[in-house]
C-alpha positions as CSV (number, residue, x, y, z in Angstrom):
1,M,0.0,0.0,0.0
2,G,3.0,2.3,0.3
3,E,3.6,4.9,3.0
4,I,3.9,8.5,3.9
5,V,7.5,9.6,4.3
6,E,9.1,12.9,5.3
7,F,9.4,15.2,2.4
8,M,13.0,15.7,1.2
9,P,13.9,18.3,-1.5
10,E,15.5,15.6,-3.6
11,H,12.1,13.9,-4.0
12,I,11.1,16.6,-6.5
13,G,13.6,15.2,-9.0
14,L,12.1,11.7,-8.7
15,I,8.6,12.7,-9.9
16,V,7.6,12.4,-13.5
17,P,4.5,14.7,-13.4
18,M,1.1,13.8,-14.8
19,E,0.4,15.4,-18.2
20,F,-2.1,17.9,-16.8
21,Q,0.6,19.2,-14.4
22,E,3.0,19.6,-17.3
23,C,0.8,22.0,-19.1
24,K,0.7,24.0,-15.8
25,G,4.3,24.9,-16.4
26,I,6.2,22.0,-14.9
27,E,7.2,20.5,-18.2
28,G,10.9,19.6,-18.4
29,W,11.2,20.3,-14.7
30,G,13.2,23.4,-15.3
31,S,15.2,24.8,-12.4
32,S,12.6,27.7,-11.9
33,N,9.8,25.1,-11.6
34,R,11.8,23.0,-9.1
35,E,12.5,26.1,-7.1
36,Q,8.9,27.1,-7.1
37,L,7.8,23.6,-6.0
38,L,10.5,23.5,-3.3
39,A,9.4,26.9,-2.0
40,Q,5.8,25.7,-1.9
41,A,6.8,22.4,-0.1
42,M,8.9,24.3,2.4
43,S,6.3,26.9,3.2
44,G,4.0,24.5,5.0
45,P,3.6,20.9,6.0
46,A,4.5,18.6,3.1
47,F,4.7,14.8,2.7
48,S,6.0,12.4,0.1
49,Y,4.2,9.2,-0.7
50,C,6.2,6.1,-1.8
51,S,5.3,2.7,-3.2
52,D,6.1,-0.5,-1.4
53,D,9.3,-0.6,-3.5
54,G,10.3,2.9,-2.3
55,K,9.5,4.9,-5.5
56,I,8.2,8.4,-4.8
57,L,4.7,8.6,-6.3
58,A,3.5,12.0,-5.1
59,I,4.4,15.0,-3.0
60,S,1.6,16.9,-1.3
61,G,1.0,19.4,1.5
62,A,-0.7,22.6,2.4
63,T,0.4,26.2,2.6
64,L,-1.2,28.8,4.8
65,F,-3.8,30.7,2.9
66,W,-5.0,32.7,5.9
67,P,-5.3,31.7,9.6
68,G,-6.9,28.3,9.8
69,V,-7.2,27.8,6.1
70,G,-4.7,25.8,4.1
71,W,-4.3,25.6,0.4
72,G,-3.8,21.9,-0.5
73,W,-1.6,20.9,-3.4
74,A,-0.1,17.8,-4.9
75,I,2.4,16.8,-7.6
76,I,1.5,13.3,-8.8
77,D,3.8,10.9,-10.7
78,R,2.5,9.4,-13.9
79,M,2.8,5.9,-12.4
80,A,1.0,6.7,-9.2
81,F,-2.5,5.6,-10.3
82,Q,-1.2,2.1,-10.9
83,D,-1.9,1.6,-7.2
84,S,-4.9,4.0,-7.0
85,V,-6.2,2.4,-3.8
86,G,-2.8,2.8,-2.1
87,L,-2.5,6.4,-3.3
88,V,-6.0,7.3,-2.0
89,H,-5.2,5.8,1.4
90,A,-1.9,7.6,1.6
91,F,-3.5,11.0,0.6
92,M,-6.2,10.3,3.3
93,R,-3.6,9.7,5.9
94,G,-1.7,12.9,4.8
95,I,-4.9,15.0,5.0
96,D,-5.6,13.6,8.5
97,L,-2.1,14.5,9.6
98,L,-2.5,18.0,8.3
99,F,-5.6,18.5,10.4
100,K,-4.0,16.8,13.4
101,L,-1.2,19.3,13.3
102,G,-3.9,21.8,14.3
103,A,-3.0,24.7,12.0
104,F,-6.0,24.2,9.7
105,H,-9.7,23.9,10.2
106,R,-10.2,24.0,6.4
107,I,-8.1,22.8,3.5
108,Q,-9.1,23.9,0.1
109,T,-7.7,23.1,-3.3
110,T,-8.6,23.4,-7.0
111,V,-8.8,20.8,-9.7
112,R,-8.9,21.4,-13.4
113,A,-12.5,21.3,-14.6
114,D,-11.6,19.0,-17.5
115,Y,-9.6,16.5,-15.4
116,D,-12.2,13.8,-14.5
117,R,-9.8,11.6,-12.5
118,G,-8.7,14.5,-10.3
119,L,-12.4,15.5,-9.8
120,R,-13.2,12.0,-8.7
121,L,-10.1,11.8,-6.5
122,A,-11.1,15.1,-4.7
123,H,-14.6,13.6,-3.9
124,V,-13.2,10.3,-2.8
125,L,-10.8,12.1,-0.4
126,G,-13.8,13.8,1.2
127,F,-13.5,17.2,-0.5
128,T,-16.8,18.9,-1.5
129,D,-17.0,21.4,-4.3
130,D,-17.8,24.9,-3.2
131,I,-20.0,25.5,-6.3
132,C,-17.3,27.8,-7.6
133,R,-15.8,27.5,-11.1
134,L,-12.7,29.6,-11.4
135,K,-12.7,30.8,-15.0
136,K,-9.3,30.8,-16.8
137,F,-7.6,30.1,-13.5
138,D,-4.6,28.2,-14.7
139,R,-1.6,29.5,-16.6
140,D,-2.9,27.9,-19.8
141,G,-6.3,29.5,-19.4
142,S,-8.1,26.3,-18.2
143,D,-11.0,26.5,-15.6
144,H,-10.7,25.0,-12.2
145,I,-13.2,23.8,-9.6
146,L,-12.7,24.9,-5.9
147,F,-13.0,22.1,-3.4
148,A,-12.8,22.2,0.4
149,K,-12.6,19.8,3.3
150,L,-13.3,20.7,6.9
151,A,-11.7,19.3,10.0
152,R,-13.9,16.8,11.8
């Protein structure tokens, strides 16, 4: 099923991003994109998820949006969904850890409106859409849907 491990900066270079994340500007994993991702990961709690054989499948975390509200994010490897059940369980544990840290009572995130797998994943993880479509939200002009999950 894999496990959650402490995020380490070198994990960034081990991820081959999903196609939809490439069009958001991570293509080629240029140095500016790595620096941006590293800054994001270092600005709040972040975790890495690895497979049973130790491959890093995803990196995720939350940055402080305003007091009590975190902006959830994830970079997912192209191979991650080969073990979708393990990935979902790892993300659920990571989200629970974010809430247990006590810094957040709400975590919100966006998912590309045209990315069905991501929309399903957000729902499976317990996020609800806030009935908000963010028009031309992404760098490439794509729309996103705003999701939120509240602490129990």
